[in-house]
C-alpha positions in Angstrom: 12.4 7.9 -16.5 9.6 5.5 -15.3 7.6 7.0 -12.4 4.8 5.9 -10.1 2.3 8.4 -8.7 0.6 8.2 -5.3 -2.1 10.8 -4.5 -3.3 11.1 -0.9 -6.9 12.1 0.1 -6.9 12.6 3.9 -10.7 12.5 4.4 -13.0 10.0 5.9 -16.7 10.0 7.0 -15.5 8.7 10.3 -12.0 7.6 11.5 -11.7 3.9 12.3 -10.7 3.1 15.9 -7.5 1.4 14.9 -6.3 4.0 12.3 -3.3 6.2 12.7 -3.1 7.3 9.1 -3.5 11.0 8.3 -7.2 11.3 7.8 -10.1 13.3 9.3 -13.7 14.3 8.7 -14.1 17.5 6.6 -16.8 19.7 5.2 -17.4 20.3 1.5 -15.5 23.7 1.5 -12.4 22.1 3.0 -12.4 19.2 0.6 -12.7 21.6 -2.3 -9.8 23.8 -1.1 -7.7 20.7 -0.6 -8.5 19.5 -4.2 -7.5 22.9 -5.6 -4.2 22.8 -3.7 -3.6 19.2 -4.9 -4.1 20.3 -8.5 -1.5 23.0 -8.0 1.0 20.5 -6.6 0.3 18.2 -9.6 1.1 20.9 -12.1 4.3 21.9 -10.3 5.4 18.3 -10.0 4.7 17.6 -13.6 7.0 20.6 -14.6 9.8 19.0 -12.5 9.5 15.7 -14.3 8.8 16.6 -17.9 10.2 13.4 -19.3 8.6 10.9 -16.8 6.5 8.0 -18.1 3.9 7.1 -15.5 3.6 3.4 -15.0 1.1 3.2 -12.1 -1.2 5.6 -10.3 -2.6 4.9 -6.8 -5.2 7.0 -5.0 -5.2 6.4 -1.3 -6.3 7.8 2.0 -8.2 8.4 4.0 -11.1 7.6 1.6 -10.8 8.8 -2.0 -14.4 7.8 -2.6 -15.7 10.6 -0.2 -14.3 13.2 -2.7 -17.2 14.4 -4.9 -17.1 13.1 -8.4 -16.8 16.6 -10.1 -13.8 17.5 -7.9 -12.1 14.1 -8.6 -12.8 14.6 -12.3 -10.9 17.9 -12.2 -8.0 16.5 -10.3 -7.6 13.6 -12.7 -7.9 15.8 -15.8 -5.0 17.9 -14.3 -3.0 14.7 -13.7 -3.4 13.6 -17.3 -2.4 17.1 -18.6 0.7 17.2 -16.4 2.2 13.8 -16.9 2.6 11.3 -19.7 1.0 8.0 -19.0 2.2 4.7 -20.4 -0.5 2.8 -22.4 -0.4 -0.1 -19.9 -0.7 2.1 -16.8 -2.2 0.4 -13.7 -4.6 2.9 -12.1 -5.9 2.0 -8.7 -8.1 3.8 -6.3 -9.0 2.9 -2.7 -12.7 3.1 -1.7 -14.8 2.2 1.3 -18.2 0.5 1.3 -20.7 3.0 2.4 -19.2 5.8 0.3 -18.9 4.2 -3.2 -21.4 5.5 -5.8 -22.1 4.8 -9.5 -21.3 8.4 -10.4 -17.9 8.3 -8.6 -17.1 5.0 -10.4 -18.1 6.4 -13.8 -15.8 9.4 -13.2 -12.8 7.4 -12.2 -13.2 4.9 -15.0 -13.5 7.6 -17.6 -10.1 8.9 -16.3 -8.6 5.5 -16.7 -9.0 3.7 -13.4 -8.8 -0.1 -14.0 -8.3 -1.4 -10.5 -10.3 -0.8 -7.3 -9.2 -1.6 -3.7 -12.1 -1.9 -1.2 -11.8 -1.9 2.6 -13.9 -4.9 3.6 -11.9 -6.0 6.7 -14.3 -8.6 8.1 -17.5 -10.5 7.2 -19.0 -10.3 10.7 -20.9 -7.1 11.5 -20.1 -7.2 15.2 -16.4 -7.2 14.4 -16.8 -4.3 12.0 -18.7 -2.3 14.6 -16.0 -3.1 17.2 -13.2 -1.5 15.2 -15.3 1.5 14.1 -16.1 0.7 10.5 -19.0 2.6 9.0 -20.3 -0.3 6.9 -21.8 -3.8 7.1 -20.6 -6.8 5.2 -23.7 -6.7 3.1 -22.7 -3.1 2.0 -19.3 -4.4 1.2 -20.8 -7.1 -1.0 -23.0 -4.4 -2.7 -20.0 -2.2 -3.4 -18.1 -5.1 -5.0 -21.1 -6.0 -7.1 -21.5 -2.3 -8.1 -17.9 -2.2 -9.3 -18.2 -5.4 -11.2 -21.4 -4.2 -12.8 -19.5 -1.1 -14.0 -17.1 -3.4 -15.8 -14.2 -3.4 -13.3 -12.6 -6.8 -13.4 -9.6 -6.2 -11.2 -10.8 -5.7 -7.6 -8.8 -6.0 -4.3 -10.4 -6.6 -0.9 -8.6 -5.6 2.3 -9.2 -7.9 5.2 -7.8 -7.9 8.7 -7.1 -10.5 11.4 -6.1 -10.4 15.0 -9.2 -8.2 15.7 -10.6 -7.8 19.2 -12.5 -11.0 20.0 -12.0 -12.5 16.6 -11.6 -16.3 16.3 -9.6 -18.2 13.8 -12.8 -19.5 12.3 -14.2 -16.0 11.8 -11.1 -15.0 10.0 -11.2 -18.0 7.7 -15.0 -17.5 7.1 -14.2 -13.9 6.1 -11.7 -15.2 3.5 -14.2 -17.7 2.1 -17.0 -15.2 1.8 -14.7 -12.6 0.1 -13.3 -15.2 -2.3 -16.9 -16.1 -3.2 -17.5 -12.5 -4.4 -15.1 -13.0 -7.3 -12.3 -10.5 -6.3 -8.9 -11.0 -8.0 -6.7 -9.8 -5.1 -6.8 -10.0 -1.4 -4.6 -8.0 1.1 -4.7 -9.6 4.5 -3.2 -7.5 7.3 -2.7 -8.4 11.0 -4.1 -5.7 13.3 -1.4 -3.4 14.7 -2.3 -1.6 17.9 -0.9 1.9 17.1 -0.1 3.9 20.2 -2.6 6.8 20.7 -5.5 5.2 18.8 -8.8 4.7 20.5 -8.6 0.9 20.0 -5.1 0.7 21.5 -6.4 2.6 24.6 -9.4 0.2 24.9 -7.2 -2.8 24.8 -4.8 -1.3 27.4 -7.7 -0.5 29.7 -9.0 -4.0 29.4 -12.2 -3.1 27.6 -11.3 -5.3 24.7 -8.9 -8.2 24.2 -7.0 -9.2 21.0 -5.8 -12.7 20.0 -2.3 -13.6 21.2 0.7 -14.0 18.9 0.3 -17.7 18.6 -3.3 -17.4 17.5 -2.4 -14.7 15.0 0.4 -16.9 13.6 -2.1 -19.7 13.2 -4.5 -17.3 11.4 -1.7 -16.4 9.0 -0.7 -20.0 8.2 -4.3 -21.2 7.8 -5.2 -18.2 5.7 -2.3 -18.8 3.3 -3.5 -22.4 2.8 -7.1 -21.5 2.4 -6.4 -18.8 -0.2 -4.1 -21.1 -2.2 -7.1 -23.5 -2.5 -9.1 -20.6 -4.1 -6.3 -19.9 -6.6 -4.7 -16.9 -4.8 -0.9 -17.0 -4.8 0.9 -15.3 -1.9 3.4 -13.0 -3.6 4.2 -10.8 -0.6 3.8 -11.1 3.2 0.3 -9.6 3.2 -0.8 -9.9 -0.5 -2.4 -12.7 -2.5 -3.4 -12.5 -6.2 -5.1 -14.5 -8.9 -2.8 -15.1 -11.9 -1.7 -11.8 -13.5 -3.4 -9.7 -10.9 -0.6 -8.8 -8.5 -0.5 -5.1 -7.7 2.2 -3.5 -9.9 2.2 -0.3 -7.9 3.1 -2.0 -4.6 5.6 -4.2 -6.3 7.3 -1.0 -7.5 7.7 0.1 -3.9 9.2 -3.2 -2.9 11.6 -3.3 -5.8 12.8 0.3 -5.5 11.1 2.1 -8.4 10.9 5.9 -8.4 7.6 7.2 -7.0 6.2 10.6 -6.4 3.9 11.3 -3.4 1.3 14.1 -3.9 -1.0 15.4 -1.3 -0.9 15.9 2.5 1.4 13.4 4.3 2.5 11.8 1.0 6.0 10.5 0.7 8.1 9.9 -2.4 11.4 8.4 -3.6 13.1 10.3 -6.4 16.6 10.7 -8.0 18.9 13.2 -6.3 19.8 16.5 -8.0 23.4 16.7 -9.2 24.3 18.8 -6.1 22.7 16.2 -3.8 24.5 13.4 -5.6 27.8 15.2 -5.0 27.0 15.1 -1.3 26.7 11.3 -1.3 22.9 10.9 -2.0 21.8 8.0 -4.2 18.1 8.5 -3.6 16.0 11.3 -2.0 13.0 10.6 0.2 10.4 13.4 0.0 7.6 14.2 2.4 4.7 16.6 2.4 3.3 18.2 5.6 0.8 16.0 7.3 -1.6 18.7 8.3 -4.2 19.3 5.5 -4.6 23.0 6.3 -0.8 23.5 6.2 -0.7 21.6 2.9 -3.4 23.8 1.4 -1.2 26.9 1.9 2.0 25.4 0.7 1.1 22.9 -2.0 2.6 24.6 -5.0 6.0 24.7 -3.2 6.2 21.1 -2.1 7.7 18.8 -1.0 8.9 20.6 2.0 11.2 17.8 3.2 14.0 16.1 1.3 16.0 13.3 3.1 19.2 12.0 1.7 19.5 8.2 1.3 23.1 7.0 1.2 24.4 4.0 -0.7 24.5 1.8 2.5 20.9 2.9 3.4 19.7 2.2 -0.1 21.2 -1.3 -0.1 19.5 -2.2 3.2 16.2 -0.8 1.9 16.4 -3.0 -1.2 16.8 -6.0 1.1 14.2 -4.9 3.7 11.5 -4.2 1.0 12.4 -7.0 -1.4 12.4 -9.7 1.2 8.7 -8.9 1.8 8.1 -10.7 -1.5 8.0 -14.4 -2.0 10.4 -14.2 -5.0 12.9 -12.3 -2.9 15.7 -10.0 -4.0 17.3 -10.7 -7.4 21.1 -10.9 -7.5 21.1 -9.2 -10.9 18.7 -6.4 -9.8 20.6 -5.7 -6.6 23.9 -5.3 -8.6 22.2 -3.2 -11.2 20.7 -0.8 -8.6 23.8 -0.5 -6.4 26.9 -1.5 -8.5 27.8 -4.1 -5.9 27.2 -7.8 -5.4 24.6 -8.8 -2.8 26.8 -11.6 -1.6 29.8 -9.2 -1.3 27.7 -6.9 0.9 25.7 -9.4 2.9 27.4 -12.7 2.4 27.9 -13.7 6.0 24.4 -12.6 7.1 22.7 -14.5 4.2 24.6 -17.6 5.1 23.4 -17.4 8.7 19.8 -17.0 7.5 20.1 -20.1 5.3 21.7 -22.1 8.1 18.9 -21.3 10.5 16.1 -22.0 8.1 15.0 -18.4 7.7 16.3 -17.8 4.1 17.0 -19.7 0.9 18.4 -19.2 -2.6 15.9 -19.7 -5.4 15.5 -19.4 -9.1 13.2 -16.5 -10.0 12.0 -14.8 -13.2 14.9 -12.3 -13.0 17.5 -15.1 -12.2 19.0 -16.2 -9.0 17.4 -14.6 -5.9 17.6 -14.7 -2.1 14.2 -15.0 -0.3 12.8 -15.8 3.1 11.4 -19.2 3.9 7.8 -19.5 5.2 9.3 -19.4 8.7 11.5 -16.5 7.8 8.4 -14.6 6.7 6.9 -15.1 10.1 10.1 -13.9 11.7 11.0 -11.2 9.3 12.1 -8.7 11.9 14.7 -11.1 13.2 16.0 -11.6 9.6 16.3 -7.9 9.0 18.1 -7.4 12.3 20.8 -9.7 11.1 21.2 -7.7 7.9 21.7 -4.6 9.9 24.7 -6.1 11.8 
């Protein structure tokens, strides 16, 4: 069994104004208690999947780089002892400028980290301050140089557009300046105003204004063209990579690979037990408690939540996630996963997407595939609604 691992670290120096992820500030004692609990869950999970071969590891948050290097070293030693890693494992960790240190990088690289993802977000300091980031662009540059100096060649930079007061030119300037730093991957996300976040309240109250939908669409299209000129191929709605540097971990999510979520608020997708399969489950979605303190007291008995995914739901998820990618959903892969032809299940809906210029058939590495057009990518929700009919 090939398995991907995701480890969640729900700690930040300060929560960004737009963030609704599970994260919080915490003291050293709470972080240490959390890390001990995470090690307990890792050992228990490893015993449940003794034959698994780990293909990718992703440390996310929150901010993994706020976890002290000795605690992180212990966690990763436990991870290696509990699971078998493939020789070509892709091992990514997120980090934030302002928290990245040489000692932390050394610890992670010694444990096998070969890919770093940094939250840069914007090249203009007033924009960074407006959304509650703790760093300047100069500090982001320093962090990238530090990682490159440590020998890390595969580095992703997260950037955002549609920020309060941001112009199209500022977004494109961010992309140019990030490309000039020699990163190999860029994730470009449109700001989503999540209900209940401070930034959402500020916009609702009129204290800040965000670009309208037409401006954000123009940012998307101009960003795609600019990044192509720098050698970054768009392979998913929000992701761009130099040749050979696409994120295998995220591709695994989009293509329906098995993955295990470890840590507070972590989710997974695993095979059903024989009893669950008899009840109609073809996949099981797992979820851990979001509250870090509750997680600490229950970690060795997790996950606490198991949700049945039926055959129909699994087929729709294959389409929903696979159509995020430029190469689309392979006919052969769909049939291998579900024992049913994609055209048999979704024939009329796919025809309507092609007819309206939202979808197309293409030749991909895995054979014939259905994908969204550039217009379909911009209107993905409309395309998915048709598949739900």
